[in-house]
N, C-alpha and C positions, 0 to 999 in steps of 0.2 A: 718761042722765046728761048733760044738756045743759050745756055750759060746762066740763065736766071734761076734762082732758087724758088721753091714753092712757098707761098706766103699764106698767112691767115688774115683774112680781110673781113672787117665788120662794117656793114652798111646800115646806117640809121635813117629811117624814114619817119617824118612827122605826119601828123594828121592832115595837114594841108597838102601833103604830097600823095595822099591816099584817097581822100574824098574832096569833092568840090565844096568850098566854104559856104556857098549860097544854096545850091540844090541838094547837097549831101550825097550826090551820086558818086559812086566809086570812079576814080580816074583810071579806067581800064587801059587806056593807051599807055599811061605812065607805068602802071603796074606790070603790063606785059613787057615793056622795055626793061624794067628792073629784073624780071624773071629771065629774059634772054641774056642780060648782062651777067647775072649770077651763074647761069648755066655755062656760059662761055668761060667765065673765070674758073669754074670747076673743071671744064675740059682742058684748060691750060695747066691744071695741076694744083690750083690754089684751093684753099679751104675757105668757105664763106659762111658768115653768120649774119642774119638779118634781124635788126631790132625795129619792130614795127609798132607804131602808135595806131590810133584809129578806131579802137573798139567802141568808144563812146560816140564818135561821129557816125559810124556805121549803125549803131543802135538807134541814134536819132532818126535816121532814114527809115530803118525797119519799122519803127513804132510811130512814124509820122509826127514826131515832136518838132515844133518850130525852132526852138533854141535850147542851148544847154541849160538845164535846170541848176538851181543852187542847193537844193535839198540833197544831202549826201546819200541817203538810201535810194533816192530816185536815180542819181548818177550811177551808183553801183549796179542798180537793176538794169539800166541801159547798157552798161559795160558788159554785163552777163549776156544780154541779148546780142550785142554787137560783136563780142569776141568770138562767139560761135560762128557768126556769118563771116567774120574777117578771116579766120583760119581756114574756113571752107573755101573762101575766094582764093587765098594763096595756094591751097592744095590743088584746086581745080586748074589754076594757071600753070603751076609747075608740072602737073600730071600730063599736060600736052607734050612736054619735053622729057617725060619719064624720069623726072627728078624727085626723089622722096624728100619730104620735109617733116619736121617735128615741131611741136608746140612746147614752149617753156614759159611758164608764168612765174614771176618772182615778186616778192616784196622785200623790204629791208630786213624784216624778221627772218626771212628764209636764209639769209647769209650772215645774220648776226652771230649765230652759233657756228663755231669753227668747223664742227663736223658736217653741218648742213652746207656750209660754204664749200667744203671739199667735195661733198656729194654732188652739188650743182656743177662744180668745175669738172669733175670726172665724167658726169653725164654728157655735158657739152662736148668735151674732148672725144669721148667715145663715139658720139654721133658724127663728129667730123671725120674720125677714122673710118667710119662705116660709109662715108660718102654722102651723108645726109646734110641738108641745110637746116640748122636750127632757126626757128623764128621765135624771138624772145620779145616779151612784152611785160609791162608791170601788171600785176594782178589787181586791176582796179575794182574787181568785184568785192574784195575784202579789205583793200588798202584804205587806211585812214591817215590823217596827217602825220601821226607819230611814226608810222611804218612805211611811208611813201618815200621813194627816191627823190621826189620833187618834180621831175620831168624825165622824159626818156632820153634826153641828151646825157644826163648824169648816168642813167641806167646803161646806156651804150658805152660810156667811158669805163664804168665798172666792169661790164662784160668784156671789154677789150683787154683790160688788165687781168681779168680772171683767166682768160684763155691765152694770154701773152701774145696778142695779135700784133701784126706788123703794120696794118693800116686801119684807121677808123675814118669812114666817110660820113660826114654829117650833111645829109642832103636837105636843101632848103629852097626857098623861092627866089634866091639871088645867086649870082655867079660866084661871089667872093666877098671878102671884107673890103670896105672902102674907108678912106680917111675922112670922108664926109658922106652925108646921105645922098646917094646918086639920084634920088627922085626929086630932090630940091636943089642940088648943086651940080651944074653941068661940068664943073672942073674937078669933080671928085676923082681921085686916083685909086686904082686897085692896089691892094696889098697882097702881093703874091707869095711871099715867104716870111714867116715869123720865126726868128731864132730865139727871142727872149720875150715871152708873153708879158712879163712885168713892165717892159718898156713899150708895149703896144699902144699906139694912139690911133684908135679906129672909131668909126661911128657905130654905135650899138643901139640906136634909137628904134630899130626895127623890132616890134613886139611880135609875140606869137599870134596865131590866128584866133578867131573867136571860138574855134573848136578845140584848140590845143592849149598847152600850158607853157610852152617854151618861147624863145625869142633869140636874138643874136647874142645877148649877154650870157644866156645859159649855155650857148655853144662855146663861148670863150672859156667859161668855167670848166666845161667838159673837156675842152682841149688842154687846159692846164692839168687836169687830172690824168688824162690819157697819156700826154707826153711825158709826165713824170714816171709813168710805167713803161716808157720806151716805145710808145706807139706813135707813129707818124699820123697826124690828124689832118684831115682835109675837109674844107667847106666848099661845096660846089652845088650847082643847080640840079634839082631833082628831075626837072622835066626833060633832061637829056642824060639818062643813066649811062649811056655809052661812054660818057666822060670818065667813068670809074676805071674801066680797062685801059683807056688811053693814058690816064694819069699814072696808073700803076706801072705801065710799060715805060713811060717817060722817066719816072723816078729811078726805076731799075737801070735804064740806059745811062742816066746821069751818074749814078753810083758806080757803074761799070767803067765809064770813062774816067771818073775821079780816081778809081783804084788803079787803072792802067797808067795814069799820069803821075802816080807817086814815084819819086826818085828812088832808085835802088841804092842800098848802102854800098859805099866804096871800100874795097880791100877788106871785106868781111866785117866792116864796122856795123854796129847796130843802128838802125834808123831811129831818129828822135821823133818821128812823126807819130802822134797819138792816133789810136784807132778812130777816135771821134772826128778827126780831121777829114775823114771821108765825107762828112756832111757839110764841110765848110763851103764848097763851091755852090751848094744849094742856096746860100744866102747872097750870092753874087750873080751878076748877069751871066747867062749861059754862054755869051760870046767870049767870056774870059777863059773858058775851058779850052785846053789844047785840042787840036784835031777837029773833026767834024762835029758840030753841035747837033743834038737831037732836034727834031722838029718841035716847034713851039706847041706846048700842050694846050688843052682847053683852059679857059680862064678859071682859076680856083685860088684859094688861099691854103697854103700848106704850113702847118706848125711842125717844126723839127723836134724829134724826140730827144729826151734827156740822154746824154751819153752814159750816165750812171743810173740806170732805171731802178726803181724799187719793185720788188717782186714778192710773191708768195706771202709769208706771214706778215711782213711789214706792210704790204699793200692792203691786206685784209684789216689790219689794225687801224690804218688811216682811213680807209674808204668803205669797208664792209660793215663797220659799227657806227651807230648813231650815238654821240656823246650825251650823257645824262647830267653832266655837271662840269665844274671847272676846278682844277687844283692850281693855286698860285704858288710858284716857287721862286726862290731868289737866284741871283746870277751864279753863285757858287754851285748850287744844286744843278743848274742848267749845264754848267761846264763839266760837272761830274757825269751827267747823262751822256754828253757828247763823247766823253772818254770811256763809255760803256759801263758805267756803274749803275746800280739800281737806284730807285728813288727812296731815300730814307726820310723819316718824319722830320729830322732836324732841318731839312731844306725846305719844308712846306711853310709858307707864310699865311695862307688863307685857303678856304674851300667854300664852294657854294654849289647849289643844285640839289637834286634828289636822286641819289643813287645808292645801290647796295654793293656788297662784295661781288667781284668778278664782273662789274659793268664798266663800260667805257667812259672816259672823261677827257676833257681837253686839258692840256698842260700849258699854262700861261706863265711866262717869266716876267717878273716885276722888279723894280729897284727897291730894295729894302731901305727904309729910312732909319728905323731904330729897332734893334732886336729886342724881343721880349727878355726880361730877366728870367733865368731858369726857374720854373715853378718850384715852390717849396713842398716837398713830399714828407709828411709827418707820419711816422709809425707810432701810434699811441703805446704800443707794448714796450717801447724803449724809454718812455717818459716816466718820471716819478709820480707818485700819487698826488703830490702837491701840485705838480704841473697839470695833471689830469683834471684836477678840480677847477682849474681856470679855463678849461676847454669846453666848448659846447658839448651837449650830451652825445650828439651823433658822432663826435670826433673822439670819444673815449672808447669806442668799440675796437679792440685790437684786431678783429678780423677784417676790418675795413680801413686801410690807410687813407688819409685825407690829403688831397692835393689843393694847396692854396694857390689860386691863380694870381699872376701878377696884375698890377693895376692896368686899366685899359689905356693903350697908346696906339697911335697911328703906326702901323707896321710896314706899309709900303706906299710908294708913290702911285697914285691912281690916275694921274693925268699927264705928268711930265717926267719922263716919257710915258706914253700910254702903254698899258699892258699888251704884250704880243704873244699870240698863240704860237707855240713852237713844236707841238706834237700831240699825240694821243696815247693813252695808256689804259690798260685794264687793271683795276685796283684790287688790293687784297683786303681793304677795309671800307666800310660804308662812310657816308658823309658825316654822320654824327661821331663815328669813331675817329676819323681823321681830324675833325674839329677839336677833339680832346687831346690827341697826341701830337698835333702840329708843333714844331719847334723843339720837340723832345729828342733825347737820345733813344736809340732802339732798346737799350737795356731798361728803360723806364716804362715801356709799353705794358709789361706785365703788371707793374705796380698801379698804373693808372686805370687800365681796362679790366684787370683781373685775369687776363689771358693775353697771349701773344701768338696769333696765328702765323705771323711772319715778322722778321725784323724790318722788312721793306714795305713801304706804302704800295709800291709796284715793282715787280721784278723787271730786270732789264729786257728779258725776252718778251715781256708784255708791253714794251714801250717802243714807239716808232716816232722819229723826229722829222720835221720838215727841214727844208734848206734854210740856213741862216747866213746872213752877211757878216763878213769880218773874220771868218775862220778859214784856215787852210786845211782843215781836217778832211781827209778823203772820205770819211763816212758821212760828211755833211752834204747830203745830196738833195736835189730839188724835189720837194714833195708837196703837192698841192692839196688843199683841204677840200674834202667832200662837202658840198652844201647840205645843210640840214634845216629842217623847219625851225624858224625862230632864231637862226644864227646866220649872218651873211658875212661874206668876206669879199671885198672888192677885188676884181681880177687884176687890178693894177697895183695892189698893195704888196709891199715887200716885208718879209719877216727879218727882224734884226735882233742882235744881242743887245740887251739893255745895259748900258754902263760898262765899267771896267771890271776886270777880274777881282773878285773878293778873296784875297789870299787867306784872310783870317777865317772866312766862312768855309772855304775848302778844307782847312785844317780841322775846324770843328766838325764838318761833315765826315771827315775821315775817322775822327776819334769816336764818333757817335755810333758807328756800326761795325760790322765785320771788316777787318783789314783786307780780307780776300777780295772784297768788292773794289778795292783801289789798287790792286796789283798791276792793272793795265794803265794806270794814270801816269 
């Protein structure tokens, strides 16, 4: 492949691609073809990572268990048995072609800590530099609901972002996405290229196998996550792994033709063509390209990557951490975050969940209906003895100022428009602390809590935002939310800014904290 650059390619295999759903026998023919494909890609200079499910399925066969149990300790025990056999199977198959492999088992806890995330990233990158093919799987032996990725589609997308892969192949039992279920509709049409996942109209009724946990809907969610990290994501049939190399070559040829066809600037003028326009012909018929079109590739669905991908710390904040709660902010605070300010307590409307300091939360923007009146802070030492006599006994202690909360009012619109998640953050205060200081100026934190660890609820470096509609801010990039247990986000949903700019709130926000936070506004 002369002229083509070397790529990093992640191949994800589900349980149904590894073991037979009925007999539990390993699908040796498919696995052998996967091994041959991976080695061929390595010989072409590419770097390959395999994300392999199947530990529980292999464990069922090894222990002669009829069906997947429901008792968690039994599932974990079967995963321990099956993972040993599974990696042994991969190693023996790759050994025939003298290709070394390595096993990497992860849970969400392993990457929730920034240092551990970087350690996992560095290990995988170093293995790739050594010519090794890492085989990644979720550590089902110790994983429980709270620390699971949910399915290996999500794990493969996070792995792709972690190693900044060029391609993610989600291997499944169908050729591609269809606008209707092809099993029941003869007129179903294949969806070959998806440029905007939010506008995707596809049939996702295909559920996961009885041995696995995924399905077509989880693959679309994984594609949203991976493409936001700049990874071209492909859904194709696992029974013909040779398609992977053909699709890679096809896309590379297509990009090469696209680049060659770009008009050269005249008289030294600068071309107005954006770099992302190289991807544009992918969303059109290949016959529209000038010159000789490449051969028609195997049937597949290709999700185009975001031209402004998120990487490194922002990716880790959005997808490496499981949120433990939610902070509701108003429109003014949201706009301040877009303009690179930190999150001050004055912009916080409400808070819920169970989280401590330095844990991740969702950031949700709501429309403020009525702002709390500023709480009255009484310092008894400044009152006269006559005034003190009229106060409750606990309020006459000069060592403990009293905060009189305002009367209870509805502070934000809960349904119209509905609250919208706009990002994730690692917070400086716990849920109980934020509940006490919400709506206050930063200078009042010390008085209310008795201490002030930070003037910010969350520092800007610990905040990462999703894409929002209605802004022309270059920093407003597409960022898909990682699915977590107990919280779902429809693949077709769009994040949007709620309401109009609150000029007064921005002014209040600016006055409440350090002016340095607003120098970029």
